[in-house]
C-alpha positions as MATLAB code, in Angstrom:
seq = 'XXXXXXXXXXXXXXXXXXXXXXXXXXXXXXXXXXXXXXXXXXXXXXXXXXXXXXXXXXXXXXXXXXXXXXXXXXXXXXXXXXXXXXXXXXXXXXXXXXXXXXXXXXXXXXXXXXXXXXXXXXXXXXXXXXXXXXXXXXXXXXXXXXXXXXXXXXXXXXXXXXXXXXXXXXXXXXXXXXXXXXXXXXXXXXXXXXXXXXXXXXXXXXXXXXXXXXXXXXXXX';
ca = [
     -48.403  -42.436 -100.164;
     -50.712  -43.342  -97.635;
     -49.824  -42.507  -94.101;
     -51.296  -42.865  -90.109;
     -50.681  -40.129  -87.773;
     -50.956  -40.658  -83.783;
     -50.771  -37.565  -82.489;
     -52.718  -36.159  -79.703;
     -51.802  -32.371  -79.532;
     -54.526  -30.978  -82.470;
     -52.717  -27.798  -83.440;
     -49.530  -30.168  -84.002;
     -51.164  -32.706  -86.245;
     -53.464  -30.682  -88.265;
     -50.724  -28.646  -89.424;
     -48.605  -31.914  -90.288;
     -51.699  -33.081  -92.042;
     -51.879  -30.146  -93.969;
     -48.133  -30.015  -94.623;
     -47.968  -33.561  -96.149;
     -50.920  -33.511  -97.969;
     -49.873  -30.290 -100.023;
     -46.790  -32.577 -100.426;
     -48.704  -35.184 -102.750;
     -49.516  -37.645  -99.032;
     -53.128  -39.145  -97.821;
     -52.500  -38.635  -94.035;
     -55.390  -40.238  -91.454;
     -55.512  -38.492  -88.025;
     -56.103  -40.777  -84.766;
     -55.689  -38.966  -81.439;
     -55.317  -42.236  -79.392;
     -53.077  -44.735  -78.692;
     -55.995  -47.457  -78.682;
     -57.032  -46.315  -82.098;
     -54.300  -47.178  -83.814;
     -53.861  -50.926  -84.686;
     -58.054  -50.863  -85.608;
     -56.909  -48.391  -88.061;
     -54.279  -50.175  -89.895;
     -56.482  -53.691  -90.216;
     -58.668  -51.318  -92.104;
     -56.121  -49.493  -94.391;
     -52.986  -50.890  -95.873;
     -50.561  -47.843  -94.946;
     -47.118  -46.649  -96.084;
     -45.717  -45.539  -92.515;
     -47.112  -44.563  -89.331;
     -45.653  -41.717  -87.638;
     -46.305  -42.227  -83.670;
     -45.942  -39.643  -80.662;
     -44.437  -41.270  -77.392;
     -47.022  -39.570  -75.013;
     -50.668  -40.973  -76.701;
     -53.203  -40.801  -74.466;
     -55.352  -44.370  -74.031;
     -52.498  -46.260  -74.808;
     -48.873  -44.652  -75.189;
     -46.636  -44.869  -78.067;
     -44.053  -47.461  -76.459;
     -46.852  -49.527  -75.763;
     -48.464  -49.208  -78.971;
     -45.104  -49.672  -80.767;
     -44.409  -52.597  -78.829;
     -47.820  -54.324  -79.682;
     -47.120  -53.656  -83.303;
     -44.012  -55.663  -83.122;
     -45.172  -58.668  -81.607;
     -47.744  -59.025  -84.062;
     -44.959  -58.932  -86.587;
     -46.204  -55.530  -88.135;
     -43.798  -54.430  -90.478;
     -44.980  -50.978  -91.476;
     -41.967  -48.132  -90.823;
     -42.743  -46.332  -87.425;
     -41.201  -42.563  -87.208;
     -41.626  -41.574  -83.542;
     -42.370  -38.148  -82.214;
     -41.642  -36.792  -78.986;
     -40.624  -33.808  -77.002;
     -37.954  -36.209  -75.085;
     -34.747  -35.660  -77.065;
     -32.236  -37.778  -75.099;
     -29.718  -40.765  -75.956;
     -31.656  -42.607  -73.595;
     -35.022  -42.295  -75.058;
     -33.359  -42.596  -78.815;
     -31.696  -45.714  -77.690;
     -34.924  -47.756  -75.979;
     -37.041  -46.320  -78.696;
     -34.941  -47.759  -81.501;
     -34.495  -51.179  -79.865;
     -38.360  -51.416  -79.506;
     -38.815  -51.756  -83.020;
     -38.877  -47.545  -84.088;
     -37.477  -46.971  -87.697;
     -36.338  -43.423  -86.920;
     -36.660  -40.788  -84.794;
     -37.839  -36.893  -84.477;
     -38.448  -35.047  -81.357;
     -40.413  -31.869  -81.371;
     -39.878  -29.109  -82.210;
     -39.050  -30.323  -86.363;
     -39.332  -29.050  -89.719;
     -41.422  -30.334  -92.304;
     -38.957  -30.707  -94.834;
     -37.173  -33.061  -92.138;
     -39.942  -34.938  -91.402;
     -40.677  -35.935  -94.999;
     -36.947  -36.061  -95.348;
     -36.805  -39.295  -92.766;
     -40.652  -40.936  -94.245;
     -39.143  -41.234  -97.292;
     -35.813  -42.891  -96.262;
     -37.693  -45.099  -93.814;
     -40.370  -46.261  -96.711;
     -37.180  -46.514  -99.139;
     -35.583  -48.745  -96.783;
     -38.891  -50.880  -96.019;
     -39.277  -51.458 -100.039;
     -35.948  -52.935 -100.522;
     -35.205  -49.587 -102.820;
     -32.542  -46.742 -103.436;
     -35.346  -44.676 -105.053;
     -39.293  -45.686 -104.032;
     -40.540  -44.905 -107.238;
     -43.804  -46.338 -108.229;
     -44.906  -47.281 -112.366;
     -48.001  -48.455 -114.237;
     -45.737  -49.258 -118.072;
     -44.464  -45.829 -119.169;
     -45.905  -44.019 -116.479;
     -44.031  -43.420 -113.570;
     -44.313  -41.721 -110.330;
     -41.151  -40.065 -108.357;
     -42.478  -39.539 -104.788;
     -38.963  -37.706 -104.237;
     -39.540  -34.984 -106.516;
     -43.171  -35.561 -106.969;
     -42.878  -35.549 -110.828;
     -45.103  -37.943 -113.260;
     -43.046  -38.677 -116.453;
     -44.812  -40.950 -119.299;
     -42.184  -42.615 -121.867;
     -39.498  -40.728 -120.378;
     -41.199  -36.938 -120.666;
     -41.937  -34.829 -117.835;
     -45.518  -34.920 -117.754;
     -47.321  -31.640 -117.051;
     -50.301  -31.704 -114.669;
     -52.724  -29.276 -113.478;
     -52.886  -30.206 -109.338;
     -56.417  -32.039 -109.257;
     -55.151  -34.141 -112.052;
     -51.942  -34.852 -110.439;
     -53.898  -35.976 -107.262;
     -55.948  -37.970 -109.815;
     -53.179  -39.526 -110.994;
     -51.281  -40.325 -107.560;
     -54.448  -41.713 -106.430;
     -54.366  -44.051 -109.061;
     -50.864  -45.436 -109.403;
     -50.187  -45.681 -106.042;
     -53.329  -48.596 -105.898;
     -51.674  -50.528 -108.808;
     -54.569  -52.892 -110.425;
     -57.022  -51.572 -107.290;
     -59.648  -49.580 -108.779;
     -60.830  -46.509 -106.648;
     -64.584  -45.747 -106.725;
     -65.439  -42.395 -107.791;
     -65.943  -41.442 -104.160;
     -62.515  -42.538 -103.010;
     -61.419  -40.373 -105.747;
     -63.849  -37.500 -105.017;
     -62.549  -36.994 -101.284;
     -59.053  -37.230 -102.175;
     -58.875  -34.839 -104.879;
     -61.275  -33.001 -103.580;
     -61.070  -33.223  -99.621;
     -60.334  -29.099  -99.171;
     -63.280  -28.046 -101.641;
     -66.732  -29.007 -100.026;
     -68.499  -27.578 -102.846;
     -66.902  -29.977 -105.395;
     -69.659  -32.157 -106.819;
     -69.247  -35.961 -107.328;
     -69.298  -35.051 -111.349;
     -66.130  -32.927 -111.041;
     -64.339  -36.704 -110.701;
     -65.920  -37.880 -114.674;
     -64.748  -34.357 -116.017;
     -61.039  -34.848 -114.131;
     -60.638  -38.611 -115.254;
     -61.625  -37.383 -119.001;
     -58.620  -34.712 -118.669;
     -56.341  -37.188 -117.539;
     -57.475  -39.636 -120.328;
     -56.329  -36.610 -122.892;
     -52.754  -36.549 -121.455;
     -52.422  -40.277 -121.539;
     -53.399  -40.735 -124.972;
     -51.041  -42.197 -127.824;
     -49.406  -43.636 -124.641;
     -49.838  -47.891 -123.738;
     -51.783  -46.875 -119.929;
     -55.389  -45.727 -119.693;
     -57.596  -44.976 -117.266;
     -60.115  -47.653 -117.310;
     -63.461  -47.438 -116.373;
     -65.329  -50.121 -114.488;
     -68.648  -49.865 -114.623;
     -70.380  -49.736 -111.433;
     -67.224  -50.237 -109.398;
     -64.235  -47.240 -109.964;
     -61.371  -46.536 -112.014;
     -58.048  -47.843 -112.689;
     -54.832  -47.876 -114.531;
     -54.305  -50.199 -116.957;
     -51.735  -51.103 -119.728;
     -53.037  -51.784 -123.094;
];
């Protein structure tokens, strides 16, 4: 899942980005409220984690502008002001949930999953391509009902592809998502990884297809 984080405390933001990435999320970070709307125009996010005390444009104003424009993206509010009045006013202003600082990553992730689940109108926000199913709650893949054992990189590649059904990802996009913490990884590593994932899916009704000059996508055959 792809999350936008709007938080102006670098230490907290970096910790959140690392923790969520380790749990299988892709996170983009902005540190100014004025950057939120532009980010939402460029990328289709699954949720927004919004700090109320942002510079440039505070979180209350960001939220109000989003809801006035009929932007229905799930919004999880972060704030240091843990009061009933603050919670009520924020929720009435269009927020979907509320987490007070300090908080645990487990609590934040549980709330994220719940609000994304509600926004999709599903009790269990699974993603699937034919017999291949990804459960973001357990972070496990299954193929034809059987657990699919994958390496960390194979898991990251399949997760990126299944999150964008029918939409090809370029080699660079895959490289950035799978190898983002490995600055020495060469672009050719993507081809090797795609080959390995194809072997994992061999014999099933789903495959990784190469669109020459464009990228890769999951497809049934």
